[in-house]
C-alpha angles and dihedrals in degrees: 000000000000121000087210092079088061098048094093094044105023098176095053121110124218111287111259126202111262135176092245095027103171096041092043093051091045091054092042092052094046094047092045090053091049091051092048089051090056097247088127110036122205110287094027116138116241111213113204095212092053093048092047090053095043094051099032097244138128124248096262098062089041091056090047090048090054090052089052092052091045089056087052091053094243098106131043115210118203120197111252090353109075139236132314134183104258116256126199126212116228089257091051092048092050092050092050092048091048089052090051090051089060104037103038094062087055092050089050090052090054091050105041100077091055099050111110127219088252091054091050091050089054090050089052090051091051090049091053092047091051090051092053101046127088094185112105094206093052092045092052092048093048091044092055091047090049098050094042088048089059088053095044095101096056121113106196139157098207113356100071092053091047093052092047090055092047090051091050095053094047100041096098089052091049084058090053090049092051091052093049105047120101129226094271092052090046090056090051090052092051093045090052091053090054091044090053093053091047091052091049091050089051092047086235096149095170091059092042091054091047093051095051093045092053090043092058093040091056091056092049094050095049091049090049089057090057106056089165088077088070098045124102126358145213123312119256 
């Protein structure tokens, strides 16, 4: 499966067959975006009737949408209890980030030889826009587009889907990281984006892998130093 199909919507899982396919996917995409934007923090309860009213859908496509997001790792469904936005413990988050540190460099290596000069120019533009914005929502949107743009050339059977799921489960914590970092750390993040594009232009895959591995590790280490991010949860 190509990572290119996910570049425009990096957090989206493969489209499954559902009874009300179009409505279910529409609700799933809208709810996924709302969760990514932080409207539903980890641990928040998702009430089907409220989601149906908000997105103008009946209960059936809402139930199917929740199953789609459960498969993506974003929602946790509990029998006879309802749905909650998935929440990671610190240990779980560290494990997911350590997995990302190891598998994303490989996905990048698969992708890099197939990235065109035009694609690399677009990545450079995204890096510049990230460096100039002070809006967290815009930064997170551009950041997802940037990283999935670096993976867009990959043709994989398993790896692309795995990375998409890992991204989905850690996205709320990426938000927390973005809100916590100071000006010095922000400069490092932006420098790493430019370094990654330069390495890809030079076809220096070893350096590119090293940059993305360190980029992910820095997020993991900062989050690990703030265990309060993982405490508590949403009210029922």
